[in-house]
Structures are given as C-alpha cells and as structure tokens.
C-alpha positions in Angstrom: -50.4 60.5 -9.4 -50.4 58.0 -6.6 -50.8 59.4 -3.1 -49.4 57.1 -0.4 -51.3 57.1 2.9 -49.9 55.2 5.8 -52.1 52.7 7.6 -53.7 54.1 10.8 -52.9 52.8 14.3 -55.6 50.3 15.2 -56.3 49.0 18.7 -58.9 46.3 18.7 -60.5 47.6 15.5 -60.5 51.1 16.9 -58.3 53.9 15.5 -56.7 56.7 17.5 -57.0 60.2 15.8 -55.8 63.6 16.9 -58.4 66.3 17.6 -58.4 69.1 14.9 -59.9 71.9 17.0 -57.9 74.9 18.3 -57.6 76.2 21.9 -60.3 78.5 23.0 -59.5 81.8 24.7 -59.8 82.2 28.4 -63.2 83.8 29.6 -63.2 86.2 32.4 -66.7 86.6 34.0 -68.1 90.1 34.1 -71.1 91.6 35.9 -74.0 93.8 34.7 -74.1 97.4 35.6 -76.8 98.3 38.4 -80.3 98.7 36.9 -82.5 101.7 37.2 -85.4 101.6 39.5 -87.5 103.4 37.0 -87.1 105.1 33.6 -89.3 108.1 34.7 -87.2 111.4 34.3 -84.3 109.5 32.9 -82.3 110.1 29.7 -81.7 107.1 27.3 -79.4 107.2 24.4 -80.4 105.4 21.3 -77.2 104.5 19.6 -77.3 103.9 15.8 -74.8 101.3 14.7 -74.7 102.9 11.2 -75.5 99.7 9.4 -78.3 99.2 6.8 -81.0 101.6 8.0 -80.5 100.9 11.7 -81.3 104.4 12.5 -84.7 104.1 11.0 -85.7 101.4 13.5 -84.3 103.4 16.4 -86.4 106.3 15.3 -89.4 104.2 15.9 -88.1 103.3 19.3 -87.9 107.0 20.0 -91.4 107.6 18.7 -92.6 104.8 21.1 -91.1 106.5 24.1 -92.6 109.9 23.1 -96.0 108.3 22.8 -96.0 105.9 25.8 -93.4 107.3 28.3 -93.1 111.1 27.6 -91.2 111.6 30.8 -88.2 109.8 29.3 -85.7 111.9 27.4 -84.4 110.2 24.4 -81.2 111.2 22.5 -80.7 109.6 19.1 -77.0 109.4 18.2 -74.8 107.5 15.8 -71.5 106.0 16.2 -68.7 108.3 15.1 -67.4 105.8 12.5 -67.6 102.2 11.2 -69.7 100.0 13.6 -66.7 97.9 14.5 -64.8 100.8 16.0 -64.9 101.4 19.6 -66.3 105.0 20.3 -64.8 106.0 23.7 -65.9 109.7 23.2 -69.6 108.7 22.8 -69.4 106.2 25.7 -68.0 109.0 27.9 -70.7 111.3 26.9 -73.4 108.9 27.7 -71.8 108.2 31.1 -71.8 111.9 31.8 -75.3 112.9 30.5 -77.4 109.8 30.3 -78.7 106.9 32.5 -79.1 104.0 30.0 -78.5 103.1 26.5 -80.2 101.1 23.6 -77.7 100.2 20.8 -78.6 98.6 17.5 -79.3 97.3 15.2 -77.1 94.1 14.9 -78.3 92.6 11.6 -75.3 91.2 10.0 -72.6 88.6 10.8 -70.1 91.4 11.7 -72.2 94.2 13.1 -74.2 91.9 15.5 -70.9 90.9 17.3 -69.8 94.6 17.3 -73.2 95.8 18.7 -73.1 93.2 21.5 -69.4 94.0 22.2 -70.2 97.8 22.5 -73.1 96.9 24.8 -70.8 94.8 27.1 -68.3 97.7 27.2 -71.1 100.1 28.2 -72.2 97.7 30.9 -68.9 96.6 32.4 -66.6 99.5 31.8 -68.9 102.5 32.0 -71.5 101.2 34.4 -74.4 102.1 32.0 -77.5 99.7 31.8 -77.6 98.8 28.1 -79.8 96.8 25.8 -78.4 95.5 22.5 -81.1 95.3 19.8 -80.6 92.7 17.0 -82.7 90.8 14.4 -83.5 87.2 15.2 -81.5 85.7 12.5 -78.4 86.4 14.6 -79.7 84.9 18.0 -77.0 82.2 18.1 -74.2 84.7 17.0 -75.1 87.1 19.8 -75.3 84.4 22.5 -71.8 83.2 21.5 -70.4 86.7 21.5 -71.7 87.6 24.9 -70.7 84.3 26.4 -67.1 84.8 25.1 -67.2 88.3 26.5 -67.9 86.9 29.9 -71.4 88.3 30.1 -73.8 85.6 28.8 -76.8 87.4 30.3 -76.1 90.8 28.6 -79.6 92.1 27.9 -80.6 91.4 24.2 -83.8 92.0 22.5 -84.6 90.8 19.0 -86.8 92.0 16.1 -87.6 90.4 12.8 -85.2 90.4 9.9 -84.7 92.4 7.7 -84.5 96.0 8.8 -82.9 97.4 5.6 -85.4 98.8 3.2 -88.5 98.6 5.4 -91.0 101.3 5.6 -91.6 103.3 8.8 -94.9 101.5 9.3 -93.3 98.1 9.0 -90.5 99.1 11.5 -93.1 100.5 13.9 -94.7 97.1 13.8 -91.5 95.5 14.8 -91.2 97.9 17.8 -94.7 97.4 18.8 -94.8 93.7 18.2 -93.2 90.7 19.9 -89.7 89.5 20.0 -89.6 86.6 17.5 -87.1 84.7 19.8 -88.9 84.9 23.2 -92.4 85.8 22.1 -92.7 88.7 24.5 -93.4 92.3 23.6 -90.3 94.1 22.4 -90.6 97.3 24.4 -91.7 95.5 27.5 -88.4 93.4 27.3 -86.4 96.6 26.8 -87.8 98.4 29.8 -87.5 95.4 32.0 -83.9 94.9 30.9 -83.0 98.5 31.9 -84.8 98.4 35.3 -85.0 94.9 36.7 -82.3 94.0 39.2 -81.1 90.6 38.0 -77.7 89.0 38.8 -75.8 87.1 36.2 -77.6 83.8 36.1 -75.1 81.9 33.9 -71.5 82.1 35.4 -68.9 81.4 32.8 -66.1 79.0 33.4 -62.7 80.7 33.8 -60.7 78.4 31.5 -61.2 75.7 28.9 -59.1 73.2 27.1 -59.2 71.0 24.0 -58.3 67.2 24.2 -55.4 66.2 22.2 -57.0 63.0 21.0 -60.4 62.0 19.8 -61.9 59.0 21.6 -60.9 55.8 19.8 -63.5 54.4 17.5 -63.8 52.4 14.2 -62.9 54.2 10.9 -66.5 54.5 10.0 -67.4 55.9 13.4 -64.6 58.5 13.3 -65.7 59.7 9.9 -69.2 60.1 11.3 -67.8 61.9 14.4 -65.8 64.4 12.4 -68.8 65.0 10.1 -71.2 65.4 12.9 -68.9 67.9 14.8 -68.5 70.1 11.8 -64.8 69.3 11.6 -64.9 68.6 7.8 -65.9 70.6 4.6 -68.5 67.8 4.0 -66.1 65.9 1.7 -64.2 62.8 2.7 -61.1 63.3 4.8 -58.0 61.5 5.6 -58.2 60.5 9.3 -55.5 62.3 11.3 -53.8 59.4 13.1 -50.7 60.0 15.2 -48.6 58.3 12.5 -49.9 60.6 9.7 -49.6 63.7 11.9 -46.0 62.8 12.7 -45.2 62.3 9.0 -46.7 65.8 8.3 -44.7 67.4 11.1 -41.4 66.1 9.4 -42.2 68.6 6.7 -41.1 71.4 9.0 -38.2 72.0 11.5 -40.6 73.9 13.8 -41.5 72.2 17.1 -44.9 70.7 17.4 -46.0 72.7 20.4 -45.0 76.1 18.9 -47.8 78.7 18.8 -48.5 79.6 15.2 -51.2 82.1 15.7 -54.8 83.0 16.7 -57.8 83.2 14.6 -61.6 84.0 14.8 -64.5 83.8 12.3 -65.0 87.5 12.7 -64.1 90.3 15.1 -65.4 90.1 18.6 -65.9 86.3 18.6 -62.8 85.5 20.6 -59.5 84.5 18.9 -58.6 80.8 19.3 -54.9 79.7 19.6 -53.2 76.9 17.7 -49.9 75.1 17.4 -47.8 73.6 14.7 -49.3 70.2 15.5 -52.8 71.5 15.3 -52.1 72.9 11.9 -50.6 69.5 10.9 -53.8 67.6 12.0 -55.8 69.7 9.5 -53.3 69.4 6.8 -53.4 65.6 7.1 -57.3 65.7 6.9 -57.0 67.8 3.6 -54.8 65.1 2.1 -51.8 67.3 1.8 -48.2 66.0 1.6 -45.4 66.9 4.2 -43.5 68.9 1.6 -46.5 71.2 1.3 -46.5 71.8 5.1 -44.4 75.1 5.1 -46.9 76.8 2.8 -49.7 75.6 5.0 -48.1 76.8 8.1 -47.4 80.2 6.5 -51.2 80.4 5.7 -52.0 79.6 9.3 -49.5 82.1 10.5 -51.2 84.9 8.5 -54.0 84.6 11.1 -56.4 85.5 8.3 -59.3 83.0 8.2 -60.5 81.4 5.1 -63.9 80.8 6.8 -64.7 84.3 7.6 -68.3 84.8 8.9 -69.5 87.6 6.8 -73.1 87.6 5.5 -71.6 88.8 2.2 -70.1 85.2 1.9 -66.5 86.1 1.2 -63.8 83.7 0.4 -59.9 83.7 0.6 -57.5 83.6 -2.2 -53.8 82.4 -1.8 -51.1 83.2 -4.2 -47.7 81.5 -3.8 -44.4 83.1 -5.1 -40.8 82.0 -5.1 -39.0 78.7 -5.4 -41.4 76.7 -3.3 -43.8 76.7 -6.3 -41.6 74.4 -8.3 -40.1 72.5 -5.3 -43.7 71.2 -4.6 -45.1 71.1 -8.0 -47.6 73.8 -7.8 -49.6 74.8 -11.0 -49.4 78.3 -12.3 -50.3 77.5 -15.9 -53.3 75.7 -17.5 -56.2 75.4 -15.1 -54.0 76.9 -12.1 -57.2 78.1 -10.4 -59.1 74.8 -10.9 -59.0 71.4 -9.4 -56.1 70.0 -11.5 -53.1 70.0 -9.3 -52.7 68.1 -6.0 -50.5 70.8 -4.3 -52.9 73.6 -5.3 -55.9 71.7 -4.2 -54.9 70.3 -0.9 -53.0 73.4 0.2 -56.1 75.4 -0.4 -58.3 72.8 1.2 -56.0 72.6 4.3 -56.2 76.3 4.7 -60.0 76.1 4.8 -60.1 73.2 7.2 -57.5 74.7 9.6 -59.5 78.0 9.5 -62.8 76.5 10.5 -61.4 74.2 13.1 -58.7 76.3 14.7 -60.9 79.3 15.0 -63.7 77.4 16.9 -66.0 76.5 14.1 -67.6 77.5 10.9 -71.2 76.4 11.5 -74.0 77.8 9.5 -76.3 79.9 11.8 -73.7 80.3 14.4 -70.0 80.7 13.4 -70.9 81.2 9.7 -73.6 83.5 8.5 -72.9 83.8 4.7 -76.2 84.3 3.2 -75.4 82.7 -0.2 -72.3 80.9 0.5 -69.3 80.8 -1.8 -68.0 77.9 -3.8 -64.4 79.4 -3.8 -64.2 78.4 -0.1 -63.6 74.8 -1.0 -60.0 75.4 -1.8 -59.6 79.1 -1.2 -58.6 79.9 -4.8 -55.0 78.7 -4.1 -52.5 78.8 -6.9 -48.9 80.0 -7.9 -48.1 83.1 -9.9 -46.5 82.5 -13.4 -43.3 84.4 -12.6 -41.3 83.0 -15.5 -44.0 84.0 -18.1 -44.8 87.3 -16.6 -43.4 90.5 -18.1 -43.3 92.2 -14.7 -41.9 91.7 -11.2 -43.8 89.1 -9.2 -46.2 89.9 -6.4 -44.0 89.1 -3.5 -41.2 91.4 -4.9 -43.7 94.1 -5.0 -44.3 93.4 -1.2 -40.7 93.9 -0.3 -39.4 90.3 -0.5 -36.5 89.1 -2.6 -37.2 87.0 -5.7 -35.5 84.0 -4.2 -37.9 84.1 -1.2 -40.8 81.7 -1.0 -43.8 83.7 0.1 -47.7 83.3 0.2 -50.1 86.3 0.0 -53.6 86.0 1.4 -56.5 88.0 -0.1 -60.1 88.0 1.1 -63.3 88.9 -0.7 -63.8 86.9 -4.0 -67.5 87.9 -4.0 -67.4 89.7 -7.4 -65.6 88.8 -10.5 -65.7 89.8 -14.2 -63.8 88.4 -17.1 -62.8 89.3 -20.6 -60.8 88.1 -23.6 -57.8 90.1 -24.5 -57.8 93.9 -25.3 -59.5 95.2 -28.4 -57.5 97.8 -30.4 -60.1 100.6 -30.4 -62.1 100.5 -27.2 -60.0 98.4 -24.8 -59.9 101.3 -22.2 -63.6 101.6 -22.1 -64.0 97.8 -21.9 -61.7 97.7 -18.9 -63.6 100.5 -17.3 -66.8 98.6 -17.7 -65.3 95.5 -16.1 -64.0 97.6 -13.1 -67.4 99.2 -12.4 -68.8 95.7 -11.9 -66.4 95.0 -9.0 -67.9 95.6 -5.5 -66.8 99.0 -4.3 -65.4 97.9 -0.9 -63.0 95.3 -2.2 -60.3 96.5 -4.5 -59.7 94.6 -7.7 -57.1 92.0 -8.3 -56.3 91.7 -12.0 -55.7 87.9 -12.8 -54.0 88.0 -16.1 -53.0 85.3 -18.4 -49.5 86.1 -19.8 -51.0 86.8 -23.2 -53.1 89.6 -21.7 -50.3 90.9 -19.5 -48.1 91.4 -22.7 -51.1 93.1 -24.4 -51.4 95.5 -21.6 -47.8 96.5 -22.4 -48.5 96.6 -26.2 -51.8 98.6 -26.0 -50.9 100.9 -23.0 -47.2 100.9 -22.5 -47.6 99.5 -19.0 -44.1 98.1 -18.6 -44.4 97.8 -14.9 -47.3 96.6 -12.6 -47.2 100.0 -10.9 -48.1 101.7 -14.2 -50.9 99.3 -14.8 -52.2 99.8 -11.3 -52.1 103.6 -11.7 -54.2 103.2 -14.9 -56.7 100.9 -13.2 -57.0 103.5 -10.3 -57.6 106.4 -12.7 -60.0 104.4 -15.0 -62.2 102.9 -12.2 -64.4 106.0 -11.5 -68.0 106.6 -10.7 -70.2 109.7 -10.2 -69.9 110.7 -6.6 -73.6 110.8 -5.9 -74.0 107.2 -7.2 -70.9 106.1 -5.4 -71.9 107.4 -2.0 -75.4 106.0 -2.3 -74.3 102.5 -2.6 -75.2 100.4 0.5 -71.8 98.9 0.9 -70.2 102.3 0.7 -72.6 103.7 3.2 -71.8 100.9 5.6 -68.0 100.6 5.4 -66.6 103.7 3.7 -68.9 106.7 4.4 -68.2 106.5 8.2 -64.5 107.0 7.6 -65.1 109.8 5.2 -67.2 111.7 7.8 -64.4 111.2 10.3 -62.0 113.1 7.9 -60.0 110.1 6.7 -58.3 111.1 3.4 -58.6 110.9 0.5 -62.2 109.8 1.3 -63.2 113.0 3.1 -62.2 115.0 0.1 -64.2 112.7 -2.3 -67.2 113.2 -0.1 -67.2 116.9 -1.0 -67.4 116.2 -4.6 -70.5 117.3 -6.6 -73.0 114.4 -7.3 -72.0 114.3 -11.0 -68.3 114.5 -10.5 -66.3 111.4 -11.2 -64.4 110.1 -8.3 -62.1 107.0 -7.9 -63.8 103.8 -6.7 -60.7 102.3 -5.1 -57.5 103.3 -3.2 -54.5 102.9 -5.5 -52.5 101.0 -2.9 -55.1 98.4 -2.7 -55.1 97.3 -6.3 -53.1 94.3 -7.3 -52.0 92.5 -10.4 -51.1 88.7 -10.6 -50.1 86.8 -13.7 -51.4 83.3 -14.0 -52.6 81.0 -16.7 -51.5 78.6 -19.5 -51.7 80.9 -22.6 -54.3 78.8 -24.3 -56.0 82.2 -24.9 -55.9 85.7 -23.6 -58.7 85.3 -21.0 -58.4 87.3 -17.9 -60.4 88.0 -14.8 -60.8 90.9 -12.2 -61.5 89.5 -8.7 -62.6 91.7 -5.9 -60.2 90.8 -3.0 -58.2 92.7 -0.6 -54.7 91.7 0.3 -54.8 90.9 4.0 -51.4 89.4 4.7 -48.1 88.4 2.9 -46.1 85.7 4.9 -42.8 84.2 4.4 -42.9 80.4 3.7 -39.2 80.0 4.4 -39.7 80.9 8.0 -41.8 77.7 8.4 -39.5 75.3 6.7 
C-alpha cells in the first residue's frame, strides 16, 4: 500500500514543524509549615504508605529514635487504605495530637508521587512539618512531583533501593547510613528537615506555555531535535509540518483549538492539557491517515495514557468496534494484533506518541519508571473486534452503545498473558482454570478468542452469551484465601480496600486460609473476539477496561 506524504514547507532549506508537546498545568507556589525549634518532648508520627514492606523500614526509624532521642514520642501508623488515597482522618489526628510527621516509603513509580503529595498536603494544608522518605531510584520523580505541587523544597530524604524483602539488619543500616543522593546521614537530614527554619529557596513560576512551532531547521536537524527531546518512540517519524497537520485536521469537523482532555503519566504528576491540533501533530508523526483521526481523537479523549509510569511496565490495549472498522480498513482477522495493518499500526502508534508528548513526557528515570519495559507499548495492542464472526454481541454493545455506533475501548495492564489452543473435551475446564491462575491478580482477564474458540466455548459449555462465559470465568478463577492475600500485589492494592470494609473484598478477607475465593471481580472480566480462524488459538490478557469512548463524537 502506498502512503502519500506531502512535501514539507521549506524556507531556505529549513522546515517549519509544529511542536507535539501538550500544555503544562499552572503551578501555584506554596510555603512550608513552620519548623520545630527542637524535637525534645515532641510527638512524631511515622506514617506507613502500605507499600512493599514500608512499615519495616519505619520500624527501624522508630528504633533509632528510641535509642538516640528517647524524649521523642513516636507513633507508628498506617494509611487507612491504598497509598494513593488521601487520608483526611489521619491528617486531622496528627494535627491534633502530633508535632511532626515522617511518611514513607516511596519506592515505586506511583507510590513515590503519592507519598510526596501526602507530605505536601500535611505541610501546606495542616501546617505539620513533614519529611517524605523515598528510595533513591525515584529522586527525579519526587523532584518533579514536588515542583508541580508548588513546593520544590519539600523535605525529602532518600535511602537505598530496594526496601521490599530486606532484613531488619539491612533496613537498620539504611537508617543509620547515608542518603545515597546527598551523601549525608539519613537521620541527621530528617532531624534538620523538621527543625531548621528554611524559606522556600526555589520559587515556582506561576504559569507556563508551550510554543506552537519548533524552531526552523533542516530535515536532518529536526529529526535529531525530536529524538533528543524524547518526542519520538525512537523509531523514524513523519515530520509534522503545517501542511501535514492541516491535512490531518481535515479528518474531523472539530475545531483545531478545541480542548480534547488532560493526561498525566501517573497520579499526582500534574495533568497536561491538549487540543485537537496537538493530537493531530502526534497523529502525523505516527504516519496515520486523516481518515483515522476520529479514532485517534477518541483515544486522546479517553484521557487514559498509553505511556503510564508504573514500575510494573503496563501497556494499553485499544479495541475498536462499529462501522469505523471497515470504513478505515482495520484488521480484525489474521494477524490483527500484529504489525500487518496500516490503520491498526499507526492508530496504536499515534496513541502512544500523543500520550507521551501531551502528558509532559515519558522519559526513563523521570516520567517513565517501568522496570522491565513492555514491547506492547509500541502500538498499544490496537485492533478491531471481529463482530461478524463472533457468536456474541460485540464489546461496545455490552458497554451500552448501539451496534451501529463506532466506539473504541481502552484497557490498561497487558503485563501478564497466557495462551492455549482450543478446548479439549475432557479437561477443558481445568485447563481454563490453570490459565486464569497465571494472570496477575490485580488486573482482571480479557479473553481474546479466535472465532473458532468462541464457538467452542458455546459447544463445550453452553455459553451462548458473553455474560454466561464471564460468569464461568469468575467462578473458575479461584485461589486459596491464604495464598491469595499473601501475594504482594494483592497486599499493595486490594488488601487495603478489604480492611476498609469494601465489599466483596471484606467478606473474602474473612475466609479461612484454605477456602477458595474468587481472584477477580466479575464486572471487570471481558471477552473480545478477534483472529483469522487459521486455528483455535486464544489468549488471556490481564488488562482492565479504563474507558469506552465514542468515535462518532470526533468525526
């Protein structure tokens, strides 16, 4: 297939391109709480973030105070729920009964921003001198978060990575040792941060802007500029000249300056804003055609980033339904999830590029902290559902849309996957159960079924609707309660909600250790039919549906 690309505007061998970056949020400067003259006779709250053995490190901080500053009263507490949730009740208690706080440990790409955000809240809204404790791996992340929060000098102390799984002796050496970022003793930094009277040394600008155009340069220079500024996915791009962007904008009736949404790499990083034109710039860079643009705009309107900064290296998945699939020639058959269709490939790539650029970056060590990375992020597993070959209603109809509506559904996760071939006559239920147990426990399964296997599920189990199959999956995916609640991901993200009384998790928490309990919530399980019927292969992908957006609204 030949792809026509118009010639760029050239001025004396220089090309004018549009800037692909979104608009950063306004920053309002804040001030630190007044510091304490001394810690003698004071009460300090040690706040456990409830992530990966954070409390074990804080126990060693408490032991240090007991041995070196016995006049200080230490209260070790945990956040009421998941670390990303604001705990107003606890903040109020600290305000009433304490003098200062140490919160930690921030040692993942989402809990570090959360810990720093909680510390800023305690400082600026409750007037409590607070130190945020993090591991050194997340130094840049923390600095970015506190700067965006308007408090760049928020007291922060670092210890080595990792904390999880370390012995008490090893964690004690962290506390008694030096901050790996500054080289100064950890406890000295903590004490000084709570007692030294220091004004904000780095005032934050009140507002910022993004230029519309990149400085004119030669074609080779522009490619280098885009690469150096982390505006690409490290593959060659189509330079977004004004002519090319104008052609892309012709693919929608929406005005170029219309606000599409806001996006950030993870919570507490500050959501950046973007317009239709900004989305078009990134669509051009991906090599997409104007007729694909409504789908790309719908993905942008989901406000779900395809470049999420999670240390677990998640990826997005985009499933397109409705007439738009055939209008733009998307693939739902042979190789639909692979690099064999221009629409699938470039729409998915555009989703990734617009995510990293419009949210303010996806730079390893700063705005991206995925430990392993994920190859799916190159095109966000973008494909169309095979509605015509499916024996069931399509995904978007399950979501409340009409069959004639064009829709895109966005999932996030794609870290765990299992696959099988068909359904054997005798032990097929057990085989499905074994596959489900291999899916990560915090991201519900999406069954990606070739039409052959979809029909087999009807033949073997009588599942003549997706809902019946989903109920079977929910009832089949079970694990002994003791083993389930001991899993680290469950401890981090599900257990806190269970302790808060959230049902049905709270009831499952009461189960005997050897009692079987469901691994997933039934309403989070999904089924999508895709594939070319070359064989009955199928996959289970761990991915949670984050948004389902109308494409027609962006035509």
